[in-house]
C-alpha positions as semicolon CSV with decimal commas, in nm:
position;residue;x (nm);y (nm);z (nm)
1;M;1,618;-4,819;-1,236
2;Q;1,694;-5,181;-1,338
3;P;1,442;-5,392;-1,595
4;L;1,186;-5,561;-1,434
5;S;1,299;-5,824;-1,665
6;Q;1,623;-5,856;-1,439
7;I;1,542;-5,841;-1,115
8;R;1,534;-6,180;-0,960
9;R;1,705;-6,360;-0,657
10;E;1,743;-6,727;-0,536
11;Y;1,546;-6,902;-0,287
12;S;1,748;-7,077;-0,055
13;Q;1,608;-7,070;0,332
14;G;1,515;-7,393;0,327
15;H;1,309;-7,665;0,231
16;L;0,988;-7,806;0,287
17;T;0,973;-8,232;0,252
18;E;0,751;-8,524;0,283
19;G;0,934;-8,544;0,628
20;S;0,903;-8,246;0,776
21;L;0,563;-8,144;0,655
22;L;0,312;-8,203;0,939
23;S;0,011;-8,437;0,859
24;D;-0,274;-8,200;0,951
25;P;-0,242;-7,862;0,718
26;Y;-0,424;-7,665;1,040
27;L;-0,125;-7,751;1,280
28;Q;0,153;-7,691;0,969
29;F;-0,043;-7,346;0,915
30;N;-0,001;-7,221;1,273
31;L;0,380;-7,324;1,303
32;W;0,446;-7,112;0,974
33;M;0,231;-6,839;1,120
34;G;0,433;-6,868;1,444
35;D;0,723;-6,808;1,270
36;A;0,609;-6,521;1,108
37;V;0,527;-6,365;1,467
38;E;0,841;-6,476;1,602
39;A;1,008;-6,335;1,281
40;G;0,895;-5,997;1,314
41;L;0,705;-5,947;1,001
42;P;0,483;-5,676;0,950
43;D;0,149;-5,771;0,921
44;P;0,200;-6,114;0,940
45;T;-0,162;-6,167;0,962
46;A;-0,222;-6,010;0,629
47;M;-0,386;-6,176;0,344
48;T;-0,531;-6,144;0,057
49;V;-0,880;-6,236;-0,006
50;A;-1,009;-6,309;-0,391
51;S;-1,341;-6,313;-0,468
52;V;-1,536;-6,288;-0,825
53;N;-1,857;-6,068;-0,817
54;D;-2,150;-6,212;-1,019
55;Q;-2,058;-6,051;-1,364
56;G;-1,740;-6,327;-1,350
57;Q;-1,486;-5,998;-1,259
58;P;-1,239;-6,109;-1,029
59;S;-1,119;-5,853;-0,724
60;Q;-0,852;-5,856;-0,444
61;R;-0,778;-5,701;-0,158
62;I;-0,542;-5,755;0,148
63;V;-0,735;-5,784;0,474
64;L;-0,619;-5,955;0,828
65;L;-0,704;-6,313;0,954
66;K;-0,854;-6,274;1,294
67;D;-0,898;-6,643;1,376
68;V;-0,921;-7,009;1,277
69;I;-1,211;-7,177;1,458
70;G;-1,364;-7,487;1,435
71;G;-1,109;-7,558;1,082
72;D;-1,264;-7,193;0,962
73;F;-0,998;-6,896;0,852
74;V;-1,207;-6,559;0,988
75;F;-1,253;-6,193;0,897
76;Y;-1,441;-5,907;0,960
77;T;-1,554;-5,663;0,643
78;N;-1,837;-5,409;0,614
79;L;-2,095;-5,617;0,466
80;G;-2,187;-5,354;0,192
81;S;-1,821;-5,345;0,084
82;R;-1,752;-5,471;-0,254
83;K;-1,592;-5,832;-0,099
84;A;-1,905;-5,885;0,101
85;Q;-2,138;-5,798;-0,201
86;D;-1,846;-6,056;-0,434
87;I;-1,930;-6,330;-0,140
88;M;-2,296;-6,262;-0,118
89;S;-2,335;-6,364;-0,500
90;N;-2,051;-6,610;-0,478
91;S;-1,921;-6,768;-0,205
92;K;-1,578;-6,938;-0,385
93;V;-1,313;-6,761;-0,277
94;S;-0,917;-6,791;-0,242
95;L;-0,702;-6,611;0,077
96;H;-0,322;-6,568;-0,009
97;F;-0,087;-6,546;0,277
98;P;0,272;-6,364;0,143
99;W;0,551;-6,461;0,411
100;H;0,820;-6,326;0,151
101;I;1,104;-6,249;0,380
102;L;1,044;-6,629;0,514
103;E;1,038;-6,750;0,140
104;R;0,663;-6,903;0,222
105;Q;0,332;-6,859;0,071
106;V;-0,017;-7,039;0,185
107;H;-0,279;-7,041;-0,048
108;V;-0,640;-7,131;0,060
109;R;-0,951;-7,233;-0,149
110;G;-1,291;-7,270;-0,025
111;T;-1,634;-7,129;0,060
112;A;-1,719;-6,811;0,273
113;S;-2,070;-6,762;0,470
114;L;-2,146;-6,528;0,748
115;V;-2,035;-6,527;1,132
116;P;-2,328;-6,531;1,358
117;R;-2,358;-6,210;1,488
118;D;-2,305;-6,317;1,870
119;A;-1,923;-6,374;1,723
120;V;-1,931;-6,060;1,558
121;Q;-2,025;-5,856;1,871
122;K;-1,788;-6,006;2,076
123;Y;-1,524;-5,938;1,841
124;F;-1,613;-5,574;1,750
125;S;-1,631;-5,482;2,125
126;S;-1,274;-5,590;2,152
127;R;-1,124;-5,341;1,869
128;P;-1,006;-5,024;1,981
129;I;-1,244;-4,736;2,003
130;S;-1,141;-4,543;1,675
131;S;-1,191;-4,851;1,486
132;Q;-1,539;-4,880;1,615
133;L;-1,589;-4,549;1,521
134;A;-1,456;-4,563;1,169
135;A;-1,652;-4,874;1,146
136;W;-1,984;-4,646;1,173
137;T;-1,801;-4,386;0,973
138;S;-1,751;-4,546;0,643
139;K;-1,990;-4,669;0,389
140;Q;-1,675;-4,877;0,217
141;S;-1,626;-4,889;-0,144
142;Q;-1,889;-4,586;-0,157
143;P;-1,718;-4,243;-0,347
144;I;-1,672;-3,982;-0,091
145;D;-1,608;-3,599;-0,260
146;S;-1,304;-3,577;-0,019
147;R;-1,070;-3,696;0,247
148;E;-1,192;-3,383;0,480
149;A;-1,557;-3,506;0,389
150;L;-1,447;-3,839;0,561
151;L;-1,298;-3,678;0,840
152;A;-1,587;-3,463;0,924
153;R;-1,853;-3,793;0,911
154;F;-1,593;-3,928;1,176
155;E;-1,624;-3,619;1,420
156;E;-1,969;-3,651;1,392
157;T;-1,938;-4,012;1,487
158;K;-1,782;-3,944;1,758
159;N;-1,998;-3,685;1,902
160;T;-2,330;-3,926;1,857
161;F;-2,196;-4,228;2,028
162;S;-1,966;-3,978;2,322
163;N;-1,986;-4,163;2,655
164;K;-2,196;-4,469;2,531
165;D;-2,087;-4,816;2,433
166;I;-2,048;-4,870;2,042
167;P;-2,275;-5,141;1,933
168;A;-2,161;-5,349;1,614
169;P;-2,378;-5,220;1,307
170;E;-2,583;-5,418;1,116
171;F;-2,369;-5,345;0,808
172;W;-2,108;-5,477;0,934
173;G;-1,978;-5,839;1,003
174;G;-1,771;-6,138;0,951
175;F;-1,708;-6,417;0,707
176;K;-1,541;-6,742;0,766
177;V;-1,365;-6,940;0,512
178;T;-1,429;-7,333;0,485
179;P;-1,105;-7,461;0,316
180;Q;-1,180;-7,719;0,055
181;E;-0,797;-7,690;-0,039
182;I;-0,483;-7,566;0,173
183;E;-0,142;-7,539;-0,014
184;F;0,195;-7,498;0,126
185;W;0,480;-7,354;-0,074
186;Q;0,838;-7,287;0,019
187;G;1,104;-7,127;-0,214
188;G;1,386;-7,365;-0,323
189;D;1,752;-7,333;-0,531
190;H;1,687;-7,296;-0,891
191;R;1,306;-7,204;-0,875
192;L;1,292;-7,597;-0,773
193;H;1,031;-7,464;-0,518
194;D;0,825;-7,730;-0,272
195;R;0,479;-7,680;-0,273
196;F;0,231;-7,902;-0,103
197;V;-0,148;-7,912;-0,134
198;F;-0,413;-8,073;0,131
199;S;-0,716;-8,136;-0,041
200;R;-1,018;-8,170;0,166
201;N;-1,217;-8,546;0,187
202;V;-1,573;-8,610;0,300
203;S;-1,620;-8,974;0,403
204;H;-1,990;-9,094;0,327
205;E;-2,037;-9,042;0,728
206;N;-1,978;-8,675;0,661
207;S;-1,648;-8,656;0,860
208;A;-1,358;-8,509;0,702
209;N;-1,003;-8,553;0,659
210;W;-0,746;-8,466;0,442
211;S;-0,529;-8,630;0,127
212;V;-0,231;-8,435;0,068
213;Q;-0,019;-8,444;-0,295
214;R;0,346;-8,258;-0,372
215;L;0,302;-8,042;-0,698
216;M;0,576;-8,003;-0,930
217;P;0,672;-7,609;-0,910
């Protein structure tokens, strides 16, 4: 195998300039997300969610972005999971979208809060039945003896809800991340990447707007 220190490539697909950058970070995000979807990237909505627990220990995991509503980035999870417990004790999180094939990344830094239960139920009901059953089956992040034991729990759950509507479990919900910063990264020649960060400004009328700054790579 080639030494890891020698694995590298050039980034030359394009540039992100002051002229091409949209003035609204959400429009810029939607543009790039659309490009990722149209390019046929596997799991274009996949994002890393980074959290920190009450002991100061950071954790990361990949989840799927499910919506951007009112400027908030929304995802769903088991509320007993490590990520949920971290967020309950420290609401500051970051999101990372790694669109490597397009030589692009987006970083979102902000605070997370719970999605209202009516929105949770609405989304839960839209999921495939197997996903609904899996949500009831798994006590996420808790130990289990074997995969066979997990599958047995799944079969028990199927029998419990046979021919019934499946409600969203109380232990399952969603988080919405309100950004304080949204950064766009475009790979560039000679490692001279293009980076722009939008930072939220709140005026005395409490209406939000954004300032933007180019960053050195």
